[in-house]
C-alpha positions in Angstrom: 17.8 -1.5 37.5 17.8 1.6 39.5 14.3 2.7 40.7 14.5 5.9 39.4 15.3 4.3 35.9 13.2 1.1 35.9 10.4 1.9 38.0 11.6 -1.2 41.1 12.9 -0.9 43.9 14.7 -3.6 45.8 12.6 -6.0 46.8 10.2 -6.0 43.4 14.4 -6.1 41.7 14.8 -9.1 43.9 11.7 -10.4 42.8 12.2 -10.4 39.3 15.5 -11.3 39.4 14.8 -14.9 41.6 11.6 -15.3 38.9 14.0 -15.1 35.9 16.5 -17.2 37.2 13.7 -19.8 37.9 12.7 -20.2 34.5 15.6 -21.0 33.8 16.1 -23.5 36.4 12.2 -25.0 35.5 13.9 -25.3 31.7 16.4 -27.5 32.9 19.6 -25.2 32.8 21.4 -24.8 36.1 23.9 -23.3 34.9 22.3 -20.4 33.5 19.8 -20.3 36.6 22.7 -19.6 38.2 24.4 -17.1 35.7 20.6 -15.0 35.3 21.1 -14.6 39.2 24.1 -13.4 39.4 23.7 -11.4 36.4 20.7 -9.4 37.5 22.5 -8.7 41.1 25.4 -7.9 39.7 22.9 -5.1 37.9 21.6 -3.7 40.9 23.1 -0.3 42.1 21.0 -0.5 45.5 24.3 -3.4 45.8 27.5 -2.5 47.3 30.1 -3.8 45.6 31.4 -6.5 48.1 28.4 -7.7 48.5 28.1 -8.4 43.8 31.5 -9.7 44.8 31.1 -12.1 47.5 27.7 -13.4 45.3 29.6 -13.7 42.2 32.5 -16.4 44.3 29.6 -18.0 45.7 28.0 -19.0 42.3 31.2 -19.8 41.0 32.2 -22.2 43.9 28.3 -23.9 43.4 29.1 -24.2 39.7 32.5 -25.8 40.2 30.5 -28.4 42.5 31.0 -31.6 41.2 28.1 -32.4 42.7 26.0 -30.1 41.4 22.0 -30.4 41.4 18.7 -28.6 40.7 18.0 -28.8 44.9 20.8 -26.7 44.9 20.5 -24.3 42.4 17.1 -23.8 43.9 18.3 -23.3 47.6 20.9 -20.9 45.7 18.5 -18.2 44.2 15.5 -18.4 46.9 18.5 -17.9 49.6 18.7 -14.2 48.2 15.9 -12.3 50.8 15.6 -8.2 51.4 
């Protein structure tokens, strides 16, 4: 998602990514919420590759958490800021 392609700046892109992920979370889809957030942030061309790799690693660790719960996923989603 690039501002020239979508009309969105990085802040708006992040806001939309969070909203989409939180909708999945509200539906009870913990894994889907994580995947949604990662997918949207991976498509953001303003993010450097090392940052995308870190986000993916954090998501994989979270998804492997045997005590994964709604609160942890919500903290993951809301932990991203501009």
